[in-house]
C-alpha positions as CSV (number, residue, x, y, z in Angstrom):
1,X,0.0,0.0,0.0
2,X,1.4,3.4,-1.0
3,X,2.0,5.9,1.8
4,X,0.2,9.2,1.3
5,X,2.4,12.2,1.2
6,X,1.3,15.0,3.5
7,X,2.2,18.5,2.8
8,X,4.2,20.3,5.5
9,X,2.8,23.6,4.3
10,X,-0.4,24.6,6.0
11,X,-3.4,25.9,4.0
12,X,-3.7,29.6,3.7
13,X,-6.7,31.3,5.2
14,X,-8.4,34.6,4.2
15,X,-6.7,36.1,7.3
16,X,-3.3,35.1,5.9
17,X,-4.0,37.0,2.7
18,X,-5.4,40.0,4.6
19,X,-2.3,40.1,6.8
20,X,-0.1,39.9,3.7
21,X,-2.1,42.8,2.2
22,X,-1.6,44.8,5.4
23,X,2.1,44.2,5.3
24,X,2.2,45.3,1.7
25,X,0.3,48.5,2.5
26,X,2.8,49.2,5.3
27,X,5.7,48.6,2.9
28,X,4.4,50.3,-0.2
29,X,1.0,51.8,0.3
30,X,-2.3,50.8,-1.3
31,X,-0.7,50.2,-4.7
32,X,1.4,47.4,-3.3
33,X,-1.7,45.3,-2.8
34,X,-1.5,43.2,-5.9
35,X,-2.3,39.5,-6.2
36,X,0.9,38.1,-7.8
37,X,3.4,39.8,-5.5
38,X,1.2,38.8,-2.5
39,X,1.1,35.2,-3.7
40,X,4.9,35.3,-4.1
41,X,5.2,36.7,-0.6
42,X,3.0,33.9,0.8
43,X,4.8,31.2,-1.3
44,X,1.7,30.2,-3.1
45,X,-0.2,30.7,-6.4
46,X,-2.8,33.1,-7.6
47,X,-5.2,30.1,-7.4
48,X,-5.0,30.3,-3.6
49,X,-6.1,33.9,-3.8
50,X,-9.1,33.2,-6.0
51,X,-10.1,30.4,-3.7
52,X,-10.7,33.0,-1.0
53,X,-11.4,36.2,-2.8
54,X,-13.3,37.2,-5.9
55,X,-11.0,40.1,-6.7
56,X,-8.5,42.6,-5.2
57,X,-11.2,44.8,-3.8
58,X,-12.6,41.9,-1.7
59,X,-9.1,41.3,-0.3
60,X,-8.7,45.0,0.4
61,X,-12.0,45.0,2.3
62,X,-10.9,42.0,4.3
63,X,-7.6,43.7,5.1
64,X,-9.2,46.9,6.2
65,X,-11.7,45.0,8.4
66,X,-8.7,43.2,10.0
67,X,-6.8,46.5,10.6
68,X,-10.0,48.0,12.1
69,X,-10.5,45.1,14.4
70,X,-6.9,45.1,15.6
71,X,-6.3,48.8,16.0
72,X,-9.7,50.0,17.0
73,X,-12.3,47.4,18.1
74,X,-9.8,45.4,20.2
75,X,-8.2,48.5,21.7
76,X,-11.6,50.1,22.6
77,X,-12.7,46.8,24.2
78,X,-9.5,46.5,26.1
79,X,-9.9,50.1,27.5
80,X,-13.6,49.8,28.3
81,X,-13.2,46.4,29.9
82,X,-10.2,47.4,32.0
83,X,-12.0,50.0,34.1
84,X,-15.3,52.0,34.5
85,X,-13.4,55.1,35.6
86,X,-13.4,57.6,32.6
87,X,-10.2,59.3,33.7
88,X,-8.4,55.9,33.9
89,X,-9.8,55.0,30.5
90,X,-8.4,58.1,29.0
91,X,-5.0,57.6,30.6
92,X,-4.9,54.0,29.4
93,X,-6.0,55.1,26.0
94,X,-3.4,57.8,25.7
95,X,-0.6,55.4,26.8
96,X,-1.8,52.6,24.5
97,X,-2.4,54.6,21.4
98,X,0.8,56.6,21.7
99,X,2.8,53.4,21.7
100,X,0.7,51.9,18.9
101,X,1.2,55.1,16.8
102,X,4.9,54.6,16.8
103,X,4.8,51.0,15.4
104,X,1.7,51.0,13.2
105,X,2.8,51.7,9.7
106,X,-0.5,50.7,8.1
107,X,-2.5,53.6,9.6
108,X,-0.3,56.3,8.1
109,X,-0.2,54.5,4.7
110,X,-4.0,54.3,4.7
111,X,-4.4,58.0,5.6
112,X,-2.2,58.8,2.6
113,X,-4.7,57.0,0.3
114,X,-7.9,58.0,2.1
115,X,-9.5,59.1,-1.2
116,X,-9.9,55.4,-2.2
117,X,-13.6,54.6,-1.4
118,X,-13.0,51.5,0.7
119,X,-10.2,53.1,2.6
120,X,-12.3,56.3,3.2
121,X,-15.1,54.1,4.6
122,X,-12.8,52.2,6.9
123,X,-10.9,55.4,8.1
124,X,-14.2,57.1,8.8
125,X,-15.5,54.1,10.8
126,X,-12.3,53.9,12.8
127,X,-12.2,57.7,13.4
128,X,-15.8,57.8,14.6
129,X,-15.3,54.9,17.0
130,X,-12.1,56.3,18.4
131,X,-13.5,59.8,18.8
132,X,-16.7,58.4,20.2
133,X,-14.8,56.6,23.0
134,X,-13.1,59.9,24.0
135,X,-16.4,61.8,23.8
136,X,-18.0,59.3,26.1
137,X,-15.2,59.4,28.6
138,X,-15.2,63.2,28.7
139,X,-19.0,63.3,29.0
140,X,-18.7,61.0,32.0
141,X,-16.2,63.4,33.5
142,X,-18.9,66.1,33.3
143,X,-18.1,68.0,30.1
144,X,-21.1,69.2,28.2
145,X,-21.6,67.4,24.9
146,X,-20.2,70.1,22.6
147,X,-17.2,70.6,24.9
148,X,-16.6,66.8,25.0
149,X,-16.8,66.7,21.2
150,X,-14.4,69.6,20.8
151,X,-11.9,68.1,23.2
152,X,-12.2,64.7,21.6
153,X,-11.4,66.1,18.2
154,X,-8.4,68.0,19.7
155,X,-7.2,64.7,21.3
156,X,-7.6,62.8,18.1
157,X,-5.8,65.5,16.1
158,X,-3.0,65.3,18.6
159,X,-2.9,61.5,18.1
160,X,-2.7,61.9,14.4
161,X,0.1,64.5,14.8
162,X,1.9,62.1,17.2
163,X,1.6,59.3,14.6
164,X,3.0,61.6,11.9
165,X,6.0,62.6,14.1
166,X,6.6,59.0,15.1
167,X,7.1,58.1,11.4
168,X,8.7,61.3,10.0
169,X,10.7,62.8,12.9
170,X,10.8,60.2,15.7
171,X,13.6,62.0,17.5
172,X,11.3,64.9,18.3
173,X,9.2,62.6,20.6
174,X,10.0,62.1,24.3
175,X,12.7,59.4,24.5
176,X,13.1,58.5,28.1
177,X,10.5,56.8,30.3
178,X,10.3,59.8,32.7
179,X,10.0,62.4,29.9
180,X,7.4,60.3,28.2
181,X,5.4,59.8,31.4
182,X,5.5,63.6,32.0
183,X,4.5,64.3,28.4
184,X,1.5,61.9,28.5
185,X,0.5,63.3,31.9
186,X,0.5,66.8,30.4
187,X,-1.6,65.6,27.5
188,X,-4.2,64.0,29.8
189,X,-4.2,67.1,32.1
190,X,-4.8,69.4,29.0
191,X,-7.5,67.2,27.8
192,X,-9.4,66.9,31.1
193,X,-8.9,70.2,32.9
194,X,-12.0,72.5,32.6
């Protein structure tokens, strides 16, 4: 009886393709999401791609959903589940996202191509969810709705600026633990002081 050969290579999943697309976006922007180079990166054929996705846009949607889940949904769940105290939520959020901004290369690449319809939809969902968390925490601290909205937009604008600095001029950001802690404390104080 002939012995069956088993492949040591595991089957690729849609998430594998989405992760490869996100890595491509980080490396070369939205234009880098192309089936053949991604297949080569994954060590497979285009046939594997078409087994999971009907076209490049379907892959892009899956990649954007994965990015949203990792960088927004999971982070918001982590912050909200950690504590009910809105000041603590804001502190945790500021610490978490400032670190994330320094390593996330996908977010800045997506912002650079936000005119693409799928990217625009994802960026808007992410922005609304992120700003919404800040508005909620500030409202719970006693700020009027319009003031909470204004401060949340200011906080999110600061986050976007921090992200840009982290990728374009990282030496301008606080480098030691003590200076970073003081900087983040100042950000939180500015955000929450009436």
